[in-house]
C-alpha positions as CSV (number, residue, x, y, z in Angstrom):
1,M,78.6,109.4,78.7
2,A,78.1,107.6,82.0
3,E,77.2,103.9,82.7
4,Y,74.5,102.8,85.2
5,Y,73.2,99.5,86.4
6,F,69.4,99.2,86.1
7,Q,67.6,96.2,87.6
8,Y,64.0,95.3,88.0
9,Q,61.9,92.5,89.4
10,I,58.9,91.2,87.4
11,K,55.6,91.6,89.3
12,R,53.5,90.3,86.4
13,D,55.1,88.5,83.5
14,R,53.3,89.3,80.3
15,P,54.2,89.0,76.6
16,G,56.1,92.1,75.3
17,L,57.2,93.3,78.7
18,L,60.9,93.3,77.9
19,G,60.2,94.9,74.5
20,D,58.2,97.7,76.2
21,I,61.1,98.5,78.6
22,S,63.7,98.3,75.8
23,S,61.5,100.7,73.7
24,L,61.3,103.1,76.6
25,L,65.1,103.1,77.0
26,G,65.5,103.7,73.2
27,M,62.9,106.5,73.2
28,L,64.9,108.3,75.9
29,G,68.2,107.8,74.0
30,V,69.5,105.3,76.6
31,N,72.0,102.8,75.1
32,I,71.7,99.2,76.4
33,V,75.3,98.0,76.8
34,Q,74.5,94.6,78.4
35,L,71.4,92.7,79.3
36,S,71.0,89.6,81.4
37,G,68.5,87.7,83.5
38,V,69.9,88.0,87.0
39,S,67.2,85.8,88.6
40,E,64.2,83.8,87.6
41,F,62.0,86.9,88.0
42,G,64.5,89.7,87.4
43,R,66.4,91.4,84.7
44,G,69.6,93.5,84.8
45,F,70.8,96.1,82.4
46,L,74.1,98.0,81.9
47,I,73.0,101.2,80.3
48,R,74.8,104.3,79.0
49,V,73.4,107.8,79.1
50,D,74.9,111.1,77.8
51,R,72.8,113.4,80.1
52,P,72.3,112.9,83.9
53,D,68.8,114.4,83.8
54,I,67.7,111.5,81.6
55,L,67.9,109.3,84.8
56,D,65.2,111.4,86.5
57,V,62.8,111.0,83.6
58,L,63.6,107.3,83.3
59,T,63.0,106.7,87.0
60,T,59.6,108.5,86.9
61,M,58.5,106.5,83.9
62,L,59.7,103.2,85.3
63,H,57.9,103.7,88.6
64,S,54.7,104.3,86.7
65,M,54.9,100.7,85.2
66,E,52.7,98.3,87.3
67,D,54.3,95.1,85.9
68,I,57.7,95.7,87.4
69,E,59.4,96.9,90.5
70,V,62.7,98.8,90.1
71,T,65.3,97.5,92.5
72,A,68.4,99.3,91.3
73,L,69.4,102.3,89.3
74,R,73.0,103.2,90.2
75,E,76.6,103.4,89.1
76,P,77.6,99.7,88.5
77,T,79.5,97.9,91.2
78,L,81.7,94.8,90.7
79,R,78.8,92.7,92.0
80,D,76.5,94.3,89.4
81,R,78.9,93.6,86.5
82,L,79.4,90.0,87.5
83,A,75.7,89.5,87.9
84,L,75.3,90.6,84.3
85,R,78.2,88.4,83.2
86,H,77.1,85.2,84.9
87,G,73.3,85.7,85.2
88,R,73.2,85.4,89.0
89,F,73.7,87.6,92.0
90,I,76.7,87.3,94.3
91,E,75.1,86.6,97.7
92,R,76.0,88.8,100.7
93,S,75.9,87.6,104.3
94,D,72.8,88.8,106.2
95,T,74.7,88.9,109.5
96,E,78.3,90.0,108.6
97,K,79.4,93.1,106.7
98,R,81.8,92.6,103.8
99,T,81.1,88.9,103.6
100,Y,80.3,87.2,100.3
101,R,79.0,83.6,100.0
102,F,79.6,81.1,97.2
103,V,78.9,77.4,96.7
104,R,81.2,75.0,94.9
105,D,79.2,75.0,91.7
106,E,79.8,78.8,91.5
107,L,83.5,78.5,91.3
108,G,83.6,80.3,88.0
109,V,81.8,83.3,89.5
110,L,84.1,83.1,92.6
111,V,87.2,83.1,90.5
112,D,86.0,86.1,88.4
113,F,85.0,88.0,91.6
114,L,88.2,87.3,93.5
115,G,90.3,87.9,90.3
116,E,88.8,91.4,89.8
117,L,89.6,92.2,93.5
118,L,93.2,91.0,93.1
119,K,93.6,93.3,90.1
120,R,93.1,96.4,92.3
121,P,96.3,98.2,93.2
122,G,97.7,98.4,96.7
123,K,97.2,96.3,99.8
124,Q,94.2,94.3,100.6
125,V,93.7,91.3,102.9
126,I,91.0,88.8,101.9
127,G,89.8,86.0,104.2
128,V,88.5,82.8,102.7
129,R,86.4,80.5,104.8
130,G,85.5,76.9,104.0
131,Q,85.9,73.3,105.1
132,P,89.1,71.4,104.1
133,R,89.1,70.1,100.4
134,V,86.3,72.4,99.3
135,G,88.5,74.2,96.7
136,K,89.7,77.3,98.5
137,T,93.3,77.2,97.5
138,E,92.6,76.2,93.9
139,A,90.1,79.1,93.6
140,V,92.7,81.6,94.9
141,V,95.4,80.3,92.5
142,A,92.9,80.5,89.6
143,A,91.9,84.0,90.6
144,S,95.6,85.0,90.7
145,V,96.0,83.7,87.1
146,Y,92.9,85.7,86.1
147,A,94.4,88.8,87.6
148,N,97.7,88.2,85.8
149,K,99.6,87.9,89.0
150,R,102.0,85.3,90.4
151,W,101.3,83.6,93.7
152,L,103.5,82.6,96.7
153,F,102.5,80.2,99.5
154,V,103.5,81.6,102.9
155,S,101.8,78.6,104.5
156,S,99.7,75.9,102.9
157,T,98.7,72.2,102.9
158,L,98.3,72.0,99.1
159,L,100.2,68.9,98.0
160,K,102.5,69.1,101.0
161,Q,102.6,71.3,104.1
162,T,104.4,74.6,103.4
163,I,105.7,76.8,106.2
164,M,107.9,79.7,105.1
165,R,110.4,80.5,107.8
166,E,112.2,83.5,106.2
167,L,111.3,86.1,103.6
168,P,112.2,85.1,100.1
169,S,114.5,87.2,97.9
170,N,113.4,90.6,96.6
171,E,112.2,89.2,93.3
172,F,109.4,87.5,95.1
173,L,108.4,90.6,97.1
174,S,106.2,92.9,95.0
175,D,102.6,93.8,94.4
176,Q,102.7,91.5,91.3
177,F,102.4,88.5,93.7
178,V,99.4,87.2,95.7
179,Y,100.5,86.0,99.1
180,I,98.6,83.0,100.3
181,I,98.5,82.2,104.0
182,D,96.8,79.2,105.5
183,G,95.8,80.9,108.8
184,A,95.4,77.6,110.7
185,V,98.7,76.2,109.6
186,S,100.5,79.4,110.5
187,V,99.1,79.8,114.0
188,L,99.0,76.1,115.0
189,R,102.1,74.8,113.3
190,G,104.3,77.8,112.6
191,G,107.0,78.7,115.0
192,E,108.2,82.1,116.0
193,D,110.4,82.5,112.9
194,H,107.4,81.7,110.6
195,L,105.0,84.1,112.5
196,Q,107.6,86.8,112.2
197,C,107.7,86.1,108.4
198,V,103.8,86.4,108.4
199,D,104.1,89.7,110.1
200,E,106.4,91.0,107.5
201,I,104.2,89.8,104.7
202,L,101.2,91.5,106.3
203,R,103.0,94.8,106.3
204,M,103.5,94.7,102.5
205,K,101.4,96.7,100.2
206,A,100.3,93.7,98.1
207,P,97.2,91.4,97.9
208,I,97.1,88.8,100.6
209,V,94.7,85.9,101.0
210,I,94.3,84.2,104.4
211,E,92.5,80.9,104.5
212,H,90.7,79.9,107.7
213,P,90.6,83.5,109.0
214,D,88.5,82.5,112.0
215,V,91.3,80.3,113.4
216,F,93.9,82.9,112.5
217,V,92.1,85.7,114.4
218,K,91.3,83.3,117.4
219,R,94.9,82.2,117.8
220,S,96.9,85.3,116.8
221,R,97.2,89.0,117.9
222,Y,95.3,90.1,114.8
223,T,91.7,91.2,114.8
224,W,88.9,91.2,112.1
225,D,90.0,94.8,111.4
226,L,92.9,93.3,109.4
227,F,90.5,92.0,106.7
228,D,89.0,94.1,103.8
229,L,86.4,91.4,103.1
230,I,85.6,87.7,103.7
231,I,84.6,85.1,101.2
232,E,82.8,81.9,102.2
233,L,82.9,78.7,100.0
234,R,80.6,75.8,100.8
235,R,79.8,72.6,99.0
236,E,76.1,73.4,99.4
237,P,74.2,76.4,100.8
238,Q,73.2,74.7,104.0
239,E,76.7,73.4,104.9
240,E,77.8,74.4,108.4
241,L,81.3,75.8,108.6
242,R,83.0,74.2,111.6
243,Y,86.6,74.7,112.7
244,D,87.0,72.1,115.5
245,M,88.6,69.5,113.2
246,V,90.6,72.3,111.5
247,E,92.2,73.2,114.8
248,D,92.7,69.6,115.9
249,D,95.4,68.6,113.3
250,P,96.2,70.8,110.4
251,S,99.1,68.6,109.3
252,T,96.7,66.0,108.0
253,W,94.9,68.3,105.5
254,T,95.7,68.0,101.8
255,N,94.2,69.4,98.6
256,Q,92.1,72.1,100.2
């Protein structure tokens, strides 16, 4: 049996619409594993089928229904599963690939999303954008706990400024750790020994999170090709992300 994500938008809301769709799925032998409202006018299903040809029949019948518009029928992605779990979509940037946007009241969704990414084996580098004291570091730490991984600050301003100047002992070097780098602190306050340490960390096959990736790329030899994806965290959707004050004096930041 295979699982698929099925999503539709409601064109005309009428009594019994959800029942009609559920009955159609049942008639075709499609099992509903999970169901959620994913927007005010949309529904999402995680369905399970035992024959691939059922999807063709289902697609034809769904497209004949005038009250809905099918917007997805595919193998489920992480975004799909989290949309079902939390009842909301994870927003993607319209202008940048691999960039996902969150606001502060979506911290629970962000922690789940980032935590699932950190569970994946091997190396990945994730950038986290956001103004100081918006909750970036706390979200990364919570996601590490969610992923059942320990974390190590290579550079940070949480509670006090941290700048690692040499690699820790081998017990702190494994893919069971999440390495957290404040990109602005590293490039603006870290000396040559610290930056060499950052280079060593970035060569490891382990999950790495870099806060303030824009400052890090601007002031280091690394490019955007380093990052697998970028996460943005704002207090509100319209908040502008500015880095001028971040670059002015990183030593004054606390509780990011």
